[in-house]
One Martini backbone bead per residue (centre of mass of N, CA, C, O) as a GRO file, in nm:
protein
   82
    1MET     BB    1   1.483  17.539   7.726
    2THR     BB    2   1.594  17.322   7.990
    3VAL     BB    3   1.530  16.968   8.053
    4THR     BB    4   1.501  16.734   8.303
    5VAL     BB    5   1.391  16.397   8.243
    6ASN     BB    6   1.164  16.189   8.394
    7ILE     BB    7   0.953  15.954   8.300
    8ASP     BB    8   0.767  15.959   8.555
    9ASP     BB    9   0.741  16.306   8.559
   10ALA     BB   10   0.661  16.348   8.279
   11SER     BB   11   0.486  16.602   8.079
   12LEU     BB   12   0.393  16.625   7.766
   13LEU     BB   13   0.171  16.840   7.777
   14GLU     BB   14   0.343  17.060   7.906
   15LEU     BB   15   0.562  17.073   7.689
   16LEU     BB   16   0.371  17.137   7.451
   17ALA     BB   17   0.267  17.403   7.569
   18LYS     BB   18   0.541  17.546   7.561
   19VAL     BB   19   0.585  17.518   7.259
   20GLU     BB   20   0.323  17.666   7.172
   21ALA     BB   21   0.434  17.935   7.330
   22GLY     BB   22   0.756  17.931   7.196
   23GLU     BB   23   0.925  17.724   7.317
   24GLU     BB   24   1.226  17.553   7.375
   25VAL     BB   25   1.293  17.200   7.414
   26VAL     BB   26   1.536  17.023   7.600
   27ILE     BB   27   1.639  16.687   7.612
   28LEU     BB   28   1.778  16.493   7.871
   29ARG     BB   29   2.048  16.247   7.920
   30ASP     BB   30   2.253  16.257   8.161
   31GLY     BB   31   2.307  16.573   8.063
   32VAL     BB   32   2.239  16.501   7.758
   33PRO     BB   33   2.149  16.597   7.463
   34VAL     BB   34   1.871  16.432   7.255
   35ALA     BB   35   1.644  16.664   7.229
   36ARG     BB   36   1.412  16.877   7.032
   37MET     BB   37   1.156  17.120   7.094
   38ALA     BB   38   0.973  17.304   6.842
   39PRO     BB   39   0.818  17.530   6.677
   40VAL     BB   40   0.706  17.502   6.357
   41VAL     BB   41   0.579  17.766   6.261
   42ALA     BB   42   0.807  17.959   6.339
   43SER     BB   43   1.031  17.830   6.160
   44VAL     BB   44   0.885  17.846   5.889
   45VAL     BB   45   0.845  18.152   5.885
   46ALA     BB   46   1.143  18.227   5.913
   47ASP     BB   47   1.241  18.082   5.657
   48ALA     BB   48   1.062  18.238   5.459
   49GLU     BB   49   1.180  18.516   5.525
   50LYS     BB   50   1.473  18.453   5.448
   51ARG     BB   51   1.416  18.382   5.154
   52LYS     BB   52   1.287  18.649   5.073
   53GLU     BB   53   1.533  18.827   5.142
   54ALA     BB   54   1.732  18.686   4.950
   55ILE     BB   55   1.579  18.739   4.687
   56GLU     BB   56   1.572  19.048   4.711
   57ALA     BB   57   1.883  19.082   4.714
   58ILE     BB   58   1.934  18.958   4.435
   59ILE     BB   59   1.758  19.149   4.272
   60ALA     BB   60   1.903  19.409   4.355
   61PHE     BB   61   2.183  19.327   4.249
   62ARG     BB   62   2.103  19.279   3.948
   63LYS     BB   63   2.025  19.584   3.897
   64THR     BB   64   2.343  19.674   3.915
   65MET     BB   65   2.388  19.520   3.666
   66PRO     BB   66   2.472  19.468   3.361
   67ASP     BB   67   2.380  19.399   3.062
   68ILE     BB   68   2.363  19.074   2.894
   69THR     BB   69   2.442  18.899   2.626
   70GLN     BB   70   2.453  18.607   2.450
   71GLU     BB   71   2.714  18.671   2.301
   72GLU     BB   72   2.891  18.720   2.550
   73ILE     BB   73   2.859  18.443   2.672
   74ALA     BB   74   2.971  18.283   2.431
   75GLU     BB   75   3.250  18.417   2.437
   76TRP     BB   76   3.331  18.328   2.723
   77LYS     BB   77   3.312  18.028   2.668
   78ALA     BB   78   3.527  18.022   2.444
   79ILE     BB   79   3.758  18.128   2.617
   80GLY     BB   80   3.738  17.895   2.836
   81ARG     BB   81   3.820  17.662   2.612
   82ARG     BB   82   4.130  17.746   2.553
   0.00000   0.00000   0.00000
């Protein structure tokens, strides 16, 4: 939702109610976006879900990779230093 707000007729409580209902409110000054109000809980939950999905994808990928010993890692490091 994009709203042009005049300070005289703006109702912060109305805007907050819309944000609480899940809408994102963009505040414009002279037609230029200057601020955005968005529900905090929804974005935090979405971020947590994205992180969880990324971690699960990494774990699944690692299960497809062969096991590597510490000796192999040390050997690769030594080769890289040459």
